[in-house]
TORVEXDO-485318 format. One record per residue: x, y, z of N, C-alpha, C in turn; residue in one letter. Coordinates in nm, 2 decimals. Layout:
BEGIN
nx/ny/nz/cax/cay/caz/cx/cy/cz/res
X/Y/Z/X/Y/Z/X/Y/Z/A .
...
END
This chain:
BEGIN
nx/ny/nz/cax/cay/caz/cx/cy/cz/res
15.82/13.68/11.87/15.74/13.78/11.95/15.65/13.86/11.86/X .
15.54/13.90/11.91/15.45/13.98/11.83/15.50/14.13/11.82/X .
15.45/14.20/11.72/15.49/14.34/11.71/15.46/14.42/11.83/X .
15.34/14.40/11.89/15.31/14.47/12.01/15.40/14.44/12.13/X .
15.43/14.31/12.14/15.52/14.26/12.25/15.66/14.33/12.23/X .
15.71/14.34/12.11/15.84/14.40/12.09/15.83/14.55/12.12/X .
15.72/14.61/12.09/15.71/14.76/12.12/15.71/14.77/12.27/X .
15.64/14.69/12.34/15.63/14.70/12.49/15.77/14.67/12.55/X .
15.84/14.57/12.50/15.98/14.54/12.55/16.07/14.66/12.53/X .
16.06/14.72/12.41/16.15/14.84/12.37/16.12/14.95/12.47/X .
15.99/14.98/12.49/15.95/15.09/12.59/16.00/15.06/12.73/X .
15.99/14.93/12.77/16.04/14.89/12.90/16.19/14.91/12.92/X .
16.26/14.87/12.81/16.41/14.89/12.82/16.45/15.04/12.82/X .
16.38/15.12/12.73/16.41/15.26/12.73/16.38/15.33/12.86/X .
16.27/15.29/12.93/16.24/15.34/13.06/16.35/15.30/13.16/X .
16.39/15.17/13.15/16.49/15.12/13.25/16.62/15.19/13.23/X .
16.66/15.21/13.11/16.79/15.28/13.08/16.79/15.43/13.13/X .
16.67/15.49/13.11/16.66/15.63/13.15/16.67/15.64/13.30/X .
16.60/15.55/13.37/16.61/15.54/13.52/16.75/15.52/13.57/X .
16.82/15.43/13.50/16.96/15.40/13.54/17.05/15.52/13.52/X .
17.03/15.59/13.41/17.11/15.71/13.38/17.08/15.82/13.49/X .
16.95/15.84/13.52/16.92/15.93/13.62/16.98/15.90/13.76/X .
16.98/15.77/13.79/17.04/15.72/13.92/17.19/15.75/13.92/X .
17.25/15.72/13.80/17.40/15.74/13.79/17.43/15.89/13.81/X .
17.35/15.98/13.75/17.38/16.12/13.77/17.36/16.17/13.91/X .
17.25/16.12/13.98/17.23/16.15/14.12/17.34/16.10/14.21/X .
17.39/15.98/14.18/17.50/15.92/14.26/17.63/16.01/14.24/X .
17.66/16.05/14.12/17.77/16.14/14.10/17.76/16.27/14.18/X .
17.64/16.33/14.17/17.61/16.46/14.24/17.63/16.44/14.39/X .
17.58/16.32/14.44/17.59/16.29/14.58/17.74/16.28/14.62/X .
17.82/16.21/14.54/17.96/16.19/14.57/18.04/16.32/14.57/X .
18.00/16.41/14.47/18.07/16.54/14.46/18.03/16.63/14.58/X .
17.90/16.62/14.63/17.86/16.70/14.74/17.93/16.65/14.87/X .
17.94/16.52/14.88/18.01/16.46/15.00/18.16/16.51/15.00/X .
18.22/16.51/14.89/18.36/16.54/14.88/18.38/16.69/14.92/X .
18.30/16.78/14.86/18.31/16.92/14.90/18.28/16.95/15.04/X .
18.18/16.87/15.10/18.15/16.89/15.24/18.26/16.85/15.33/X .
18.32/16.74/15.29/18.44/16.69/15.37/18.56/16.78/15.37/X .
18.58/16.84/15.25/18.69/16.94/15.23/18.66/17.06/15.32/X .
18.54/17.11/15.31/18.50/17.23/15.39/18.52/17.20/15.54/X .
18.48/17.08/15.59/18.49/17.05/15.73/18.63/17.04/15.77/X .
18.72/16.98/15.68/18.86/16.96/15.72/18.93/17.09/15.73/X .
18.88/17.20/15.66/18.95/17.33/15.67/18.91/17.40/15.80/X .
18.81/17.36/15.87/18.77/17.42/15.99/18.85/17.37/16.11/X .
18.89/17.46/16.20/18.97/17.42/16.31/18.89/17.42/16.44/X .
18.79/17.50/16.45/18.70/17.51/16.57/18.61/17.39/16.57/X .
18.61/17.31/16.68/18.52/17.20/16.69/18.38/17.23/16.69/X .
18.34/17.34/16.75/18.20/17.38/16.76/18.15/17.42/16.62/X .
18.23/17.49/16.54/18.20/17.52/16.40/18.18/17.39/16.32/X .
18.27/17.30/16.34/18.26/17.17/16.27/18.13/17.10/16.29/X .
18.09/17.09/16.42/17.96/17.03/16.46/17.85/17.10/16.40/X .
17.85/17.24/16.40/17.74/17.32/16.35/17.73/17.30/16.20/X .
17.84/17.30/16.13/17.84/17.29/15.98/17.80/17.14/15.94/X .
17.85/17.05/16.02/17.82/16.90/15.99/17.67/16.88/16.00/X .
17.61/16.94/16.10/17.46/16.93/16.13/17.38/16.99/16.01/X .
17.43/17.10/15.96/17.36/17.17/15.85/17.38/17.08/15.72/X .
17.50/17.03/15.70/17.52/16.94/15.58/17.43/16.82/15.59/X .
17.42/16.76/15.71/17.33/16.64/15.72/17.18/16.68/15.69/X .
17.14/16.80/15.74/17.01/16.84/15.71/16.99/16.86/15.56/X .
17.08/16.93/15.50/17.07/16.95/15.35/17.06/16.82/15.27/X .
17.14/16.72/15.32/17.14/16.59/15.25/17.01/16.52/15.27/X .
16.95/16.53/15.39/16.82/16.47/15.41/16.71/16.54/15.32/X .
16.71/16.67/15.31/16.62/16.75/15.23/16.63/16.70/15.08/X .
16.76/16.69/15.04/16.78/16.65/14.90/16.73/16.51/14.87/X .
16.75/16.42/14.97/16.70/16.28/14.95/16.55/16.28/14.94/X .
16.48/16.36/15.02/16.34/16.36/15.02/16.29/16.42/14.88/X .
16.36/16.52/14.83/16.33/16.57/14.70/16.35/16.47/14.59/X .
16.46/16.39/14.60/16.48/16.29/14.50/16.38/16.18/14.50/X .
16.32/16.15/14.61/16.23/16.04/14.63/16.09/16.08/14.59/X .
16.06/16.22/14.58/15.93/16.26/14.55/15.89/16.24/14.41/X .
15.77/16.19/14.38/15.72/16.17/14.25/15.65/16.29/14.20/X .
15.66/16.32/14.07/15.58/16.43/14.01/15.43/16.39/14.02/X .
15.35/16.49/14.00/15.20/16.47/14.00/15.16/16.37/13.89/X .
15.23/16.37/13.78/15.20/16.28/13.67/15.24/16.14/13.71/X .
15.36/16.12/13.78/15.40/15.99/13.82/15.31/15.94/13.93/X .
15.27/16.02/14.02/15.17/15.98/14.12/15.04/15.93/14.06/X .
14.99/16.01/13.96/14.87/15.97/13.90/14.88/15.84/13.82/X .
15.00/15.83/13.75/15.02/15.71/13.67/15.03/15.58/13.77/X .
15.10/15.60/13.88/15.11/15.49/13.98/14.97/15.46/14.03/X .
14.89/15.56/14.06/14.76/15.53/14.11/14.67/15.45/14.01/X .
14.68/15.49/13.89/14.60/15.42/13.78/14.66/15.28/13.76/X .
14.79/15.27/13.76/14.85/15.14/13.75/14.82/15.04/13.86/X .
14.82/15.09/13.98/14.78/15.01/14.10/14.64/14.97/14.10/X .
14.55/15.06/14.05/14.41/15.03/14.05/14.38/14.92/13.94/X .
14.46/14.94/13.83/14.44/14.84/13.72/14.49/14.70/13.76/X .
14.61/14.70/13.83/14.66/14.57/13.88/14.57/14.51/13.98/X .
14.51/14.59/14.07/14.42/14.53/14.17/14.29/14.48/14.10/X .
14.24/14.55/14.00/14.12/14.50/13.92/14.16/14.37/13.85/X .
14.27/14.36/13.79/14.31/14.24/13.71/14.33/14.12/13.81/X .
14.39/14.15/13.93/14.41/14.04/14.02/14.27/13.99/14.08/X .
14.18/14.08/14.09/14.05/14.04/14.14/13.98/13.95/14.03/X .
14.00/13.98/13.91/13.95/13.89/13.80/14.03/13.76/13.80/X .
14.16/13.77/13.80/14.25/13.65/13.79/14.22/13.55/13.90/X .
14.19/13.60/14.02/14.18/13.51/14.13/14.05/13.43/14.13/X .
13.95/13.47/14.05/13.83/13.40/14.04/13.84/13.28/13.95/X .
13.76/13.18/13.99/13.76/13.05/13.91/13.68/13.08/13.78/X .
13.70/13.00/13.68/13.62/13.01/13.56/13.47/13.00/13.59/X .
13.43/12.91/13.68/13.29/12.89/13.72/13.24/13.02/13.77/X .
13.31/13.09/13.85/13.26/13.22/13.91/13.26/13.33/13.80/X .
13.35/13.32/13.70/13.35/13.43/13.60/13.24/13.42/13.50/X .
13.19/13.30/13.48/13.08/13.28/13.38/12.94/13.28/13.44/X .
12.93/13.31/13.57/12.80/13.32/13.63/12.72/13.43/13.56/X .
12.59/13.40/13.53/12.51/13.49/13.46/12.53/13.49/13.31/X .
12.62/13.41/13.26/12.65/13.41/13.11/12.63/13.27/13.05/X .
12.56/13.19/13.13/12.53/13.05/13.08/12.39/13.04/13.03/X .
12.38/12.98/12.91/12.25/12.96/12.85/12.22/12.81/12.84/X .
12.09/12.77/12.84/12.06/12.63/12.83/12.05/12.58/12.69/X .
12.08/12.45/12.67/12.07/12.39/12.53/11.98/12.27/12.54/X .
11.89/12.25/12.44/11.79/12.15/12.45/11.81/12.05/12.33/X .
11.76/11.93/12.35/11.74/11.84/12.24/11.88/11.81/12.17/X .
11.99/11.81/12.24/12.12/11.77/12.19/12.17/11.87/12.08/X .
12.12/12.00/12.09/12.16/12.10/11.99/12.28/12.17/12.05/X .
12.37/12.22/11.96/12.48/12.30/12.00/12.45/12.45/12.01/X .
12.33/12.49/11.96/12.29/12.62/11.96/12.15/12.64/12.03/X .
12.14/12.75/12.11/12.01/12.77/12.18/11.90/12.80/12.08/X .
11.78/12.74/12.10/11.67/12.76/12.01/11.54/12.78/12.10/X .
11.49/12.90/12.09/11.37/12.93/12.18/11.25/12.83/12.16/X .
11.24/12.78/12.04/11.13/12.68/12.01/11.15/12.55/12.09/X .
11.27/12.52/12.14/11.29/12.40/12.21/11.29/12.41/12.36/X .
11.26/12.53/12.41/11.26/12.55/12.55/11.16/12.46/12.62/X .
11.19/12.42/12.74/11.10/12.33/12.82/11.10/12.19/12.76/X .
11.19/12.16/12.66/11.20/12.02/12.62/11.32/11.96/12.69/X .
11.38/11.86/12.64/11.49/11.79/12.71/11.61/11.87/12.72/X .
11.65/11.91/12.84/11.77/11.98/12.86/11.90/11.89/12.85/X .
11.98/11.93/12.75/12.10/11.84/12.73/12.23/11.90/12.74/X .
12.24/12.03/12.77/12.37/12.09/12.79/12.36/12.24/12.82/X .
12.47/12.31/12.82/12.48/12.45/12.84/12.59/12.51/12.75/X .
12.58/12.64/12.73/12.68/12.71/12.66/12.71/12.84/12.73/X .
12.83/12.89/12.72/12.87/13.02/12.77/12.85/13.12/12.66/X .
12.79/13.24/12.69/12.79/13.35/12.60/12.89/13.45/12.65/X .
13.00/13.46/12.58/13.11/13.54/12.62/13.07/13.69/12.63/X .
12.97/13.73/12.55/12.92/13.87/12.55/12.84/13.90/12.67/X .
12.80/13.80/12.75/12.73/13.82/12.88/12.82/13.81/13.00/X .
12.94/13.78/12.98/13.04/13.77/13.09/13.06/13.91/13.15/X .
13.07/13.92/13.29/13.09/14.05/13.35/13.22/14.11/13.32/X .
13.33/14.03/13.31/13.46/14.08/13.27/13.48/14.04/13.12/X .
13.55/14.12/13.05/13.57/14.10/12.91/13.70/14.04/12.88/X .
13.76/13.97/12.98/13.90/13.92/12.97/13.91/13.78/12.93/X .
13.80/13.70/12.96/13.80/13.56/12.94/13.80/13.53/12.78/X .
13.88/13.45/12.73/13.87/13.41/12.59/13.90/13.26/12.57/X .
13.86/13.21/12.46/13.86/13.07/12.43/13.93/13.04/12.30/X .
14.04/12.96/12.31/14.11/12.92/12.18/14.05/12.78/12.14/X .
13.99/12.78/12.02/13.92/12.65/11.98/14.02/12.58/11.88/X .
14.06/12.46/11.92/14.14/12.38/11.83/14.05/12.28/11.77/X .
14.02/12.30/11.64/13.93/12.21/11.57/14.01/12.10/11.50/X .
14.01/11.98/11.56/14.09/11.87/11.51/14.01/11.79/11.41/X .
14.07/11.76/11.29/14.02/11.67/11.19/13.87/11.71/11.15/X .
13.86/11.83/11.11/13.73/11.88/11.07/13.67/11.80/10.95/X .
13.77/11.75/10.87/13.73/11.67/10.75/13.69/11.53/10.78/X .
13.72/11.48/10.90/13.68/11.35/10.95/13.76/11.24/10.89/X .
13.89/11.26/10.87/13.98/11.16/10.80/14.06/11.08/10.90/X .
14.07/11.13/11.03/14.16/11.06/11.13/14.09/10.97/11.22/X .
14.16/10.87/11.27/14.10/10.78/11.37/14.13/10.84/11.51/X .
14.08/10.77/11.61/14.08/10.83/11.75/14.23/10.84/11.80/X .
14.31/10.74/11.76/14.45/10.74/11.80/14.53/10.86/11.74/X .
14.50/10.89/11.62/14.56/11.00/11.55/14.52/11.13/11.61/X .
14.39/11.14/11.65/14.33/11.26/11.71/14.40/11.28/11.85/X .
14.41/11.17/11.92/14.47/11.18/12.06/14.62/11.23/12.05/X .
14.69/11.19/11.95/14.83/11.24/11.93/14.83/11.39/11.91/X .
14.74/11.44/11.83/14.73/11.58/11.80/14.69/11.66/11.93/X .
14.60/11.60/12.01/14.55/11.67/12.13/14.67/11.68/12.23/X .
14.75/11.57/12.24/14.86/11.57/12.34/14.97/11.67/12.29/X .
14.99/11.68/12.16/15.09/11.77/12.11/15.04/11.92/12.14/X .
14.91/11.94/12.13/14.86/12.08/12.16/14.88/12.11/12.31/X .
14.84/12.01/12.39/14.85/12.04/12.54/15.00/12.05/12.58/X .
15.08/11.97/12.53/15.22/11.96/12.58/15.31/12.07/12.52/X .
15.29/12.10/12.39/15.38/12.19/12.32/15.33/12.32/12.28/X .
15.19/12.34/12.27/15.14/12.47/12.22/15.08/12.55/12.33/X .
15.05/12.49/12.45/14.98/12.56/12.56/15.05/12.55/12.69/X .
15.05/12.66/12.77/15.10/12.65/12.90/15.01/12.57/12.99/X .
15.05/12.54/13.11/14.98/12.45/13.20/14.85/12.52/13.26/X .
14.86/12.65/13.28/14.75/12.73/13.35/14.65/12.78/13.25/X .
14.58/12.68/13.18/14.47/12.71/13.10/14.36/12.61/13.14/X .
14.23/12.65/13.12/14.12/12.55/13.14/14.10/12.47/13.01/X .
14.10/12.34/13.02/14.09/12.26/12.90/13.96/12.18/12.90/X .
13.90/12.18/12.78/13.77/12.11/12.75/13.79/12.03/12.62/X .
13.75/11.91/12.62/13.75/11.83/12.49/13.61/11.84/12.43/X .
13.61/11.88/12.30/13.48/11.91/12.23/13.42/11.77/12.18/X .
13.30/11.79/12.14/13.23/11.67/12.09/13.30/11.60/11.98/X .
13.37/11.67/11.89/13.44/11.61/11.77/13.58/11.57/11.81/X .
13.62/11.59/11.93/13.76/11.55/11.97/13.86/11.67/11.97/X .
13.81/11.79/11.95/13.90/11.90/11.95/13.92/11.95/12.10/X .
13.98/12.07/12.11/14.01/12.13/12.24/13.96/12.27/12.25/X .
13.90/12.31/12.36/13.88/12.45/12.40/13.97/12.48/12.51/X .
14.06/12.58/12.49/14.15/12.63/12.59/14.11/12.76/12.64/X .
14.08/12.77/12.77/14.03/12.90/12.83/14.16/12.97/12.89/X .
14.17/13.10/12.85/14.28/13.18/12.89/14.23/13.33/12.91/X .
14.33/13.42/12.95/14.29/13.56/12.97/14.34/13.64/12.85/X .
14.26/13.73/12.80/14.30/13.82/12.69/14.40/13.92/12.73/X .
14.39/13.96/12.86/14.48/14.06/12.92/14.49/14.19/12.83/X .
14.38/14.23/12.77/14.38/14.35/12.69/14.42/14.33/12.55/X .
14.45/14.21/12.51/14.49/14.18/12.37/14.38/14.23/12.27/X .
14.41/14.31/12.18/14.31/14.38/12.09/14.29/14.29/11.97/X .
14.20/14.19/11.98/14.16/14.11/11.86/14.08/14.18/11.77/X .
14.08/14.14/11.64/13.99/14.21/11.54/13.84/14.20/11.56/X .
13.80/14.09/11.62/13.66/14.06/11.63/13.63/13.97/11.75/X .
13.50/13.95/11.77/13.46/13.85/11.88/13.49/13.71/11.83/X .
13.47/13.68/11.71/13.50/13.55/11.65/13.61/13.56/11.55/X .
13.73/13.51/11.58/13.84/13.51/11.49/13.87/13.37/11.44/X .
13.82/13.35/11.32/13.82/13.21/11.27/13.95/13.18/11.18/X .
13.99/13.06/11.19/14.11/13.01/11.11/14.23/13.10/11.12/X .
14.26/13.14/11.24/14.38/13.22/11.26/14.51/13.14/11.23/X .
14.50/13.01/11.25/14.60/12.91/11.21/14.53/12.79/11.15/X .
14.59/12.74/11.04/14.54/12.61/10.98/14.66/12.52/10.95/X .
14.64/12.39/10.97/14.74/12.29/10.93/14.66/12.19/10.85/X .
14.64/12.22/10.72/14.57/12.13/10.63/14.44/12.09/10.68/X .
14.40/11.97/10.67/14.27/11.92/10.72/14.27/11.88/10.87/X .
14.40/11.87/10.92/14.41/11.81/11.06/14.38/11.91/11.17/X .
14.40/12.04/11.15/14.38/12.13/11.26/14.35/12.27/11.21/X .
14.25/12.33/11.27/14.22/12.47/11.25/14.20/12.54/11.38/X .
14.25/12.66/11.40/14.24/12.73/11.53/14.16/12.86/11.52/X .
14.06/12.87/11.60/13.98/12.99/11.61/14.00/13.05/11.75/X .
13.97/13.18/11.77/13.98/13.25/11.90/13.85/13.32/11.92/X .
13.78/13.30/12.03/13.66/13.37/12.07/13.68/13.45/12.19/X .
13.63/13.58/12.19/13.65/13.67/12.30/13.53/13.77/12.30/X .
13.53/13.86/12.40/13.43/13.96/12.41/13.51/14.09/12.38/X .
13.51/14.13/12.25/13.57/14.26/12.20/13.46/14.37/12.20/X .
13.34/14.33/12.18/13.23/14.42/12.18/13.10/14.34/12.22/X .
13.00/14.41/12.27/12.88/14.34/12.31/12.76/14.38/12.23/X .
12.77/14.49/12.15/12.66/14.53/12.07/12.71/14.57/11.93/X .
12.62/14.54/11.83/12.65/14.58/11.69/12.52/14.63/11.63/X .
12.53/14.74/11.57/12.41/14.81/11.51/12.30/14.82/11.61/X .
12.34/14.85/11.74/12.25/14.88/11.84/12.19/14.75/11.91/X .
12.23/14.64/11.86/12.17/14.51/11.91/12.28/14.43/11.99/X .
12.23/14.36/12.09/12.32/14.27/12.17/12.36/14.15/12.08/X .
12.49/14.13/12.07/12.54/14.02/11.99/12.56/13.89/12.08/X .
12.57/13.78/12.01/12.59/13.65/12.08/12.73/13.60/12.04/X .
12.79/13.53/12.14/12.92/13.46/12.11/12.93/13.34/12.20/X .
12.87/13.23/12.16/12.84/13.12/12.25/12.94/13.00/12.22/X .
12.98/12.94/12.32/13.07/12.82/12.32/13.01/12.71/12.41/X .
13.00/12.59/12.36/12.94/12.48/12.44/13.03/12.45/12.56/X .
12.97/12.42/12.68/13.04/12.39/12.80/13.05/12.24/12.82/X .
13.15/12.20/12.91/13.16/12.06/12.94/13.04/12.01/13.01/X .
13.02/11.87/13.00/12.91/11.80/13.06/12.78/11.82/12.97/X .
12.80/11.88/12.85/12.69/11.89/12.75/12.70/11.77/12.66/X .
12.58/11.73/12.61/12.56/11.62/12.51/12.50/11.68/12.38/X .
12.56/11.64/12.27/12.51/11.69/12.14/12.50/11.58/12.04/X .
12.42/11.60/11.94/12.41/11.52/11.82/12.44/11.61/11.70/X .
12.54/11.57/11.63/12.58/11.65/11.51/12.48/11.66/11.40/X .
12.46/11.78/11.35/12.37/11.80/11.23/12.45/11.77/11.11/X .
12.39/11.70/11.02/12.45/11.67/10.89/12.34/11.69/10.78/X .
12.36/11.80/10.70/12.27/11.83/10.59/12.13/11.85/10.65/X .
12.12/11.92/10.77/11.99/11.95/10.82/11.93/11.83/10.90/X .
11.99/11.72/10.91/11.94/11.60/10.98/12.03/11.57/11.10/X .
11.97/11.55/11.22/12.05/11.52/11.34/12.09/11.37/11.34/X .
12.22/11.35/11.35/12.27/11.21/11.37/12.23/11.15/11.50/X .
12.22/11.02/11.50/12.18/10.95/11.62/12.28/10.94/11.73/X .
12.41/10.94/11.69/12.52/10.92/11.79/12.52/11.05/11.88/X .
12.53/11.02/12.02/12.54/11.13/12.12/12.68/11.15/12.15/X .
12.73/11.27/12.14/12.87/11.30/12.17/12.87/11.39/12.29/X .
12.99/11.39/12.36/13.00/11.46/12.48/13.11/11.57/12.48/X .
13.09/11.68/12.55/13.19/11.78/12.59/13.24/11.74/12.73/X .
13.37/11.73/12.75/13.42/11.69/12.89/13.54/11.77/12.93/X .
13.56/11.79/13.06/13.68/11.85/13.11/13.80/11.76/13.09/X .
13.91/11.83/13.06/14.04/11.76/13.05/14.13/11.79/13.17/X .
14.10/11.89/13.24/14.16/11.92/13.37/14.06/11.98/13.46/X .
14.10/12.03/13.58/14.00/12.09/13.67/13.95/12.22/13.61/X .
13.88/12.22/13.50/13.84/12.34/13.42/13.77/12.44/13.51/X .
13.66/12.40/13.57/13.57/12.50/13.64/13.64/12.57/13.75/X .
13.75/12.51/13.82/13.81/12.57/13.93/13.94/12.64/13.89/X .
13.97/12.65/13.76/14.10/12.71/13.72/14.10/12.86/13.75/X .
14.21/12.91/13.80/14.23/13.06/13.83/14.36/13.10/13.77/X .
14.39/13.23/13.77/14.51/13.29/13.72/14.55/13.23/13.58/X .
14.46/13.24/13.49/14.48/13.18/13.36/14.60/13.24/13.28/X .
14.65/13.17/13.19/14.76/13.22/13.10/14.71/13.33/13.02/X .
14.81/13.41/12.97/14.78/13.53/12.89/14.78/13.49/12.74/X .
14.68/13.55/12.67/14.68/13.53/12.52/14.80/13.58/12.46/X .
14.86/13.69/12.51/14.98/13.75/12.46/15.09/13.64/12.46/X .
15.11/13.57/12.57/15.22/13.47/12.58/15.20/13.36/12.49/X .
15.07/13.31/12.48/15.04/13.19/12.40/15.07/13.22/12.25/X .
15.01/13.34/12.20/15.03/13.37/12.06/15.18/13.41/12.03/X .
15.24/13.47/12.13/15.38/13.51/12.12/15.47/13.38/12.10/X .
15.44/13.28/12.17/15.51/13.15/12.15/15.49/13.09/12.01/X .
15.38/13.12/11.95/15.35/13.07/11.82/15.40/13.17/11.71/X .
15.46/13.28/11.75/15.50/13.39/11.66/15.39/13.44/11.58/X .
15.27/13.46/11.64/15.15/13.49/11.57/15.10/13.63/11.63/X .
15.08/13.72/11.54/15.02/13.85/11.58/14.88/13.87/11.52/X .
14.79/13.87/11.62/14.65/13.88/11.58/14.59/14.02/11.62/X .
14.67/14.11/11.66/14.62/14.24/11.70/14.55/14.31/11.59/X .
14.44/14.38/11.62/14.36/14.45/11.52/14.44/14.57/11.48/X .
14.45/14.59/11.35/14.52/14.70/11.29/14.44/14.83/11.29/X .
14.50/14.94/11.34/14.43/15.06/11.35/14.40/15.11/11.21/X .
14.28/15.17/11.20/14.24/15.22/11.07/14.30/15.36/11.05/X .
14.34/15.38/10.92/14.41/15.51/10.89/14.31/15.62/10.90/X .
END
């Protein structure tokens, strides 16, 4: 588990134990009250007095229960904020990836992976998402760069892809196969405080696998809008090698129903499974 996850679990347990202790104390007080009330009633011989006192006791118990159930102003405010936060998160979670990236898609021309104003109005060959233009800042992309050195054959790459999908990722992620045979996994940041928009080589396995994480942690730097773009499926590219575009046309493609995926997995859970903590460290 990550350090933050452990802190959250410790806080949750502390709160749970405190609530259990408070409930135990209230239960003891209730039992003592009931015992004293029964003793007082048993000492009475007049039936009318018994009925009158029993009615008062019942009224007192009802008042006490109402007091016990009342929340403090702080608790009411906290619940209101928590409910609003949960409703906002559910509104985001229930949208498809396609809906969440509306207004954040840029055109790519001439088989390039990066937008170039000089190529506008030429051959449209793909699209990219700019995470910094997304309306919600929760969507993030884990980039599994397989065989960056170009030493593996297709069968070996496929084995790595299947291992990633089956053993490193939950089922509720949007999956895209990249032009070089890697994987883009779309998930929710859920407030995970990453150090940067582009977190490169957070994990490396020799030449066979490098993992990056892209997110919207900020939209401006030095007063200027920043870009954080990732190529989308159905795009066609030609890889640049020493400034020269190769002839081979490569494709980005969906591996599952990527565009319609909702309620995506949490980055907390994914990195927690890897025993990886990428939370930004607070400055002293």
